[in-house]
C-alpha positions as CSV (number, residue, x, y, z in Angstrom):
1,M,-44.6,-78.8,-7.2
2,V,-41.6,-76.4,-7.2
3,R,-40.2,-75.4,-3.8
4,S,-37.7,-72.5,-3.5
5,S,-35.2,-71.1,-1.1
6,V,-33.8,-67.7,-1.6
7,R,-30.5,-66.0,-0.8
8,P,-31.4,-62.3,-1.3
9,T,-29.0,-59.6,-2.4
10,E,-29.3,-55.8,-2.6
11,V,-31.8,-54.2,-4.9
12,W,-30.2,-53.3,-8.2
13,H,-31.2,-49.9,-9.7
14,P,-30.3,-50.0,-13.4
15,P,-28.3,-47.0,-14.5
16,A,-29.6,-44.8,-17.3
17,E,-26.5,-45.4,-19.4
18,A,-26.6,-48.3,-21.9
19,P,-23.3,-48.7,-23.7
20,A,-23.4,-50.6,-26.9
21,L,-22.2,-54.2,-27.0
22,P,-21.1,-55.3,-30.5
23,W,-23.7,-57.3,-32.5
24,A,-20.9,-59.6,-33.6
25,A,-20.4,-60.6,-29.9
26,V,-24.2,-61.2,-29.6
27,E,-24.2,-63.4,-32.7
28,A,-21.1,-65.3,-31.5
29,S,-22.8,-66.0,-28.2
30,L,-25.7,-67.6,-29.9
31,R,-23.3,-69.7,-32.0
32,A,-21.6,-70.7,-28.7
33,A,-24.9,-71.9,-27.4
34,N,-25.1,-74.4,-30.2
35,R,-21.8,-75.9,-29.0
36,L,-23.1,-76.6,-25.4
37,S,-23.3,-80.2,-24.3
38,S,-27.1,-79.9,-24.6
39,P,-27.7,-77.3,-27.3
40,H,-31.4,-77.8,-27.5
41,K,-32.4,-77.8,-23.8
42,L,-30.9,-76.1,-20.8
43,S,-33.0,-77.8,-18.1
44,P,-32.6,-81.3,-16.8
45,W,-36.2,-81.1,-15.7
46,A,-38.7,-83.1,-17.8
47,P,-41.7,-80.9,-18.6
48,T,-45.0,-82.4,-17.3
49,S,-47.0,-80.8,-20.2
50,Q,-46.7,-81.8,-23.8
51,R,-47.5,-78.3,-25.1
52,R,-44.7,-76.1,-26.3
53,A,-44.2,-72.4,-25.8
54,A,-41.8,-69.6,-27.0
55,V,-40.5,-66.4,-25.7
56,A,-39.1,-63.3,-27.5
57,V,-35.7,-62.1,-26.2
58,V,-35.6,-58.6,-27.8
59,L,-32.3,-56.8,-27.9
60,W,-32.7,-53.1,-28.6
61,G,-29.8,-51.1,-30.0
62,D,-28.4,-49.3,-33.0
63,A,-25.7,-49.8,-35.6
64,Q,-23.0,-49.7,-32.9
65,G,-24.5,-52.6,-31.0
66,A,-27.1,-54.0,-28.6
67,R,-27.9,-51.7,-25.7
68,R,-31.0,-53.1,-23.8
69,V,-33.0,-56.2,-23.3
70,I,-36.7,-56.0,-23.1
71,L,-38.8,-57.6,-20.3
72,A,-42.5,-57.5,-19.5
73,Q,-44.1,-57.2,-16.1
74,R,-47.3,-59.1,-15.7
75,G,-50.2,-57.1,-14.2
76,H,-50.7,-57.5,-10.5
77,G,-54.2,-58.7,-11.2
78,A,-53.2,-61.1,-14.0
79,P,-54.6,-64.7,-13.5
80,H,-51.2,-66.2,-13.9
81,H,-47.7,-65.0,-12.8
82,A,-49.1,-61.8,-11.3
83,G,-46.5,-59.1,-11.0
84,E,-43.7,-61.3,-12.3
85,L,-41.0,-60.2,-14.8
86,A,-40.6,-62.3,-17.9
87,F,-39.7,-62.3,-21.5
88,P,-42.9,-61.7,-23.6
89,G,-44.1,-65.0,-24.8
90,G,-46.7,-67.8,-24.4
91,M,-48.1,-71.1,-25.6
92,A,-48.0,-72.2,-29.2
93,E,-51.3,-72.0,-31.1
94,P,-52.5,-74.0,-34.0
95,G,-52.2,-71.1,-36.4
96,D,-48.5,-70.5,-35.6
97,R,-46.2,-71.8,-38.4
98,D,-43.5,-72.7,-35.8
99,L,-42.2,-71.6,-32.4
100,R,-40.5,-68.5,-34.0
101,A,-43.9,-67.4,-35.2
102,T,-45.3,-68.0,-31.7
103,A,-42.6,-65.7,-30.3
104,R,-43.4,-63.0,-32.8
105,R,-47.2,-63.3,-32.2
106,E,-46.8,-63.1,-28.5
107,L,-44.5,-60.1,-28.7
108,H,-47.0,-58.2,-30.8
109,E,-49.9,-59.1,-28.5
110,E,-48.0,-58.2,-25.3
111,L,-45.9,-55.2,-26.2
112,G,-47.1,-54.1,-29.6
113,L,-43.9,-54.9,-31.4
114,S,-43.9,-56.4,-34.9
115,A,-42.0,-54.1,-37.3
116,G,-38.2,-53.8,-37.7
117,L,-37.4,-57.1,-35.9
118,W,-34.4,-59.0,-37.2
119,E,-34.4,-62.6,-36.0
120,L,-30.9,-63.6,-34.6
121,G,-31.5,-67.2,-33.7
122,C,-32.8,-69.5,-30.9
123,F,-31.3,-70.4,-27.5
124,P,-31.5,-73.7,-25.8
125,D,-35.0,-74.4,-24.3
126,G,-36.0,-73.7,-20.7
127,V,-38.7,-75.4,-18.6
128,A,-41.1,-73.0,-16.9
129,K,-42.0,-74.0,-13.3
130,G,-41.3,-77.6,-14.1
131,R,-44.2,-77.8,-16.5
132,T,-43.8,-76.2,-19.9
133,R,-40.8,-76.4,-22.3
134,F,-40.2,-73.1,-24.1
135,T,-37.9,-71.9,-26.8
136,P,-36.2,-68.4,-26.5
137,V,-36.1,-66.7,-29.8
138,F,-33.6,-63.7,-30.0
139,F,-34.5,-60.6,-32.0
140,R,-32.5,-57.5,-32.9
141,W,-34.5,-54.3,-32.8
142,E,-33.2,-50.9,-33.9
143,A,-36.2,-48.6,-33.7
144,H,-34.9,-45.0,-33.5
145,E,-37.4,-44.1,-30.8
146,P,-38.4,-47.4,-29.1
147,C,-42.0,-47.5,-27.9
148,L,-43.6,-50.4,-26.0
149,R,-47.3,-50.7,-25.8
150,P,-48.2,-53.1,-23.0
151,G,-51.3,-55.3,-23.5
152,P,-54.2,-55.5,-21.0
153,E,-52.5,-58.2,-18.9
154,L,-49.3,-56.4,-18.5
155,E,-48.2,-53.8,-15.9
156,C,-45.4,-52.4,-18.0
157,G,-42.5,-53.1,-20.3
158,L,-38.9,-52.7,-19.1
159,M,-35.7,-52.1,-21.1
160,L,-32.7,-53.1,-19.0
161,P,-29.2,-52.0,-20.0
162,L,-27.2,-55.0,-21.1
163,G,-23.7,-53.8,-20.2
164,P,-24.6,-53.0,-16.6
165,L,-26.5,-56.3,-16.3
166,L,-23.2,-58.1,-16.8
167,Q,-22.0,-56.5,-13.6
168,A,-25.2,-56.5,-11.6
169,P,-25.3,-58.1,-8.1
170,W,-26.9,-61.4,-9.1
171,G,-27.8,-63.7,-6.3
172,T,-28.9,-67.3,-6.3
173,E,-31.8,-69.4,-5.2
174,T,-32.5,-73.1,-5.0
175,H,-35.5,-74.8,-6.6
176,V,-36.6,-78.3,-5.8
177,H,-38.8,-80.2,-8.2
178,H,-39.5,-83.9,-7.9
179,D,-36.6,-84.1,-5.5
180,L,-34.2,-82.6,-8.0
181,A,-32.5,-79.4,-6.6
182,L,-31.2,-76.7,-9.0
183,E,-29.3,-73.5,-8.4
184,A,-30.7,-70.6,-10.3
185,P,-29.8,-66.9,-10.6
186,R,-31.9,-64.1,-9.1
187,L,-31.7,-60.3,-9.5
188,E,-33.6,-58.0,-7.2
189,L,-35.0,-55.1,-9.2
190,P,-37.1,-52.2,-7.9
191,E,-40.2,-53.4,-9.8
192,A,-40.0,-57.1,-8.8
193,P,-37.4,-59.8,-8.5
194,L,-36.1,-61.3,-11.8
195,W,-36.0,-65.0,-11.1
196,G,-37.0,-68.4,-12.4
197,A,-36.7,-69.5,-16.0
198,T,-36.5,-65.9,-17.2
199,A,-33.5,-65.1,-15.0
200,F,-32.0,-68.5,-15.8
201,V,-32.1,-68.1,-19.6
202,L,-31.0,-64.4,-19.4
203,R,-28.0,-65.2,-17.1
204,A,-27.1,-68.3,-19.2
205,W,-26.9,-66.1,-22.3
206,L,-25.1,-63.3,-20.5
207,D,-22.4,-65.8,-19.4
208,L,-21.9,-66.8,-23.0
209,L,-22.0,-63.2,-24.2
210,A,-19.3,-62.2,-21.6
211,E,-17.0,-64.8,-23.0
212,C,-17.4,-63.3,-26.5
213,L,-16.5,-59.8,-25.3
214,P,-13.0,-58.4,-25.0
215,G,-12.0,-58.2,-21.3
216,Y,-14.9,-60.4,-20.2
217,G,-12.9,-61.6,-17.2
218,T,-13.7,-58.3,-15.5
219,L,-17.4,-58.9,-15.9
220,L,-20.0,-61.2,-14.2
221,P,-19.2,-61.0,-10.5
222,C,-20.4,-64.4,-9.7
223,A,-20.2,-67.6,-11.7
224,S,-23.4,-69.2,-13.0
225,S,-24.3,-72.8,-13.6
226,A,-26.8,-71.6,-16.2
227,A,-25.4,-73.7,-19.0
228,T,-26.5,-76.9,-17.2
229,S,-30.0,-76.3,-15.8
230,S,-33.2,-74.2,-15.7
231,T,-36.3,-73.2,-13.7
232,S,-39.1,-70.7,-13.5
């Protein structure tokens, strides 16, 4: 069982503008993840399930750089995680060649994306709600006119601007699982709060990305402990 306590912040309304962040910085951030003290797993929690999962972290942009990150909102009547914001993803299936294939399959099933995806690499694993270990797989997507086609269990797809996310009013919340307390980031959005493992992985990556960008010291208004733990 996971218990949570929240320190709320203001609701963040993403601006329409999405300035490009250099792809070179994105790639450098993923290389930096491989140099973390635990490059294969962010969370100190031990998953209770032996099954594995994968999520797709899709960065949409153009030749100038990455502009937006894609999230999916579960339908409010969905049997699991109703109304929650998350990266598209799910459990590995026997027909998947590997976890990268799982991420691609789930991305196609949930948002209808399959063409024009350029795989950038994997990020250290998270643990969802203390149960399932999942691998974030990053993709570059440069569709001229991006179109998301949410599946039947989804409410909608969101494309959040990356640059403004670096300066958004992130808050924190505490999760307790098996008497192990972890601090995790949380961002209040108009549709729903961005929290748990999705927020943890996203903020952990944003912290690394900021370090790879010129002038990163002016970004990220509050420090994150995301390189050392995970929830959702």
